[in-house]
N, C-alpha and C positions, 0 to 999 in steps of 0.2 A: 169252322169250315169242314164240310164232309168231303172226303176225297175218295173217288171210286175210279179205278183204272181198268180193271179186267175182272171177269167173272172167275174169281179164285176161291170161292167159298168163304170161310171165315176171314174177317178183315184184320187178322193179327198183325199184318205188316204195317198197319196204320199207327200202331203204338209208337214206333220210333219217329214217324213223320209228325204226328200230333204233339209228341213230347218236345220236338224241336221248335214248335211255334208256328205262327201264321206265315211268316216269311218262308219257312221250309215247305209248308204245305203249298203255298203259291208257286214256289220254284219247282216243286215236285210235279204239279199239274202242268206247268209251262214246259217241262221236259217232254212230256207226252204230246202236248198240243202243238208246240212250236218246232220241235226237232225231228219228229217222226211223222212223215207225210203218209207213208203206206199203212193202211189200216191193219194189214196182217202183221207187219213188223211191230206196230204199236201194240197189238194184242200179245204177240210173243214176248216182247220186252216187258210188257205189263205183268205177265205171268212170272217171268224170270225174276224181276225186281220184287214182286210180291212174295215169291217163294224165298228169296234170299233174305229179305227184311224180316219175314215171319220166322225163318230159321234163326236169324241173329237174335231176335227178341225172345224166342221160346227155348231154343236149344243152346245157343252160345252165351246166353245171359248178358247180351249187350243192352244197355239202358239208354244210349244216346247215339245219334248218327255220327257225331264226332268221335265216338269210341270205337268205330269200326276200324279194324287193323288188317294189314295184309294177310295175317294168319287166318282171320275169319273168312276172307274171300278164298284163300287157298284150301281151307278145310271144306268149305261148302262145295267148291269145284271138284275136289277129290270125291266127295260123296256123290256128286252128280255123275261122275265118270263111271261109277258102278251101276248106274241105272240107265244111262242114255248113251247114244252114239256120239262120237267125237264132234260132228258138226253141230249137234244140238247143244253140247256143252260149250263149244266156242261161241255160239250165239248168246247163250246165257251169260257167259263171262263178259262178252261185249256189252250186253245190256247193263250189267252191274257197273262195269267200268265207266261207261258213258254217263250213267246217272250220277255216279260219285263225282266225276269230272264236272258235270253240270252244276252240282251242288257246291263244289269248290269255287267255280268261276262266279257263282252267284253269292259267294261269301256266306253260305249257310254252314259249310264245314270249313274249318280254318285252314287246313293244308291238305294236299293230296299225298297221302302216305302210301298209296298202292304202287307207285312206280310202274314198272313194266311187268306187273304181276302176271305170270303165266303167258305173257305175250311176246317175250323176247325170242328172237329167232337168230340163228347163226346165218351170217351172210358171207358168201365167198367173194373175195376181192381178187380177181385174176391178176391185178397189177402188183400184188404183194406176194412175191414168190420167195420161197426159202432158198438158201444157197444150195441145198441138196437137190432142188428141182428147178434149175435155171430154165429160162424161156427157150423153147425149141428143143429141149433135151429130153 
């Protein structure tokens, strides 16, 4: 099965998808066809995913989708922050995380090891006050 998602130049990113087999290729296509309705989002996610997978295969020496680790995502995101504005990097991280989640739920990748990779945020809980700062004080 030939998989084409976005106009990204060389199709290096397909190495990992094709190596994972027919089921992975189908699930990869379904991600873009079934979950992303907006064509602009689909294109942006396609570029981000293609860039990430190509980087994994060529620069990080990843040989299988299941071998992608949080360190790979974090390193790639760090490299992106040197070239792109924060909103662009956040969108690219979202694309990669959503695809990997989709592959896990489709049982293409055995577990989701990425956790809250670069997505955790501090949340303020006003009901949890320290004794040093009581309510109304």
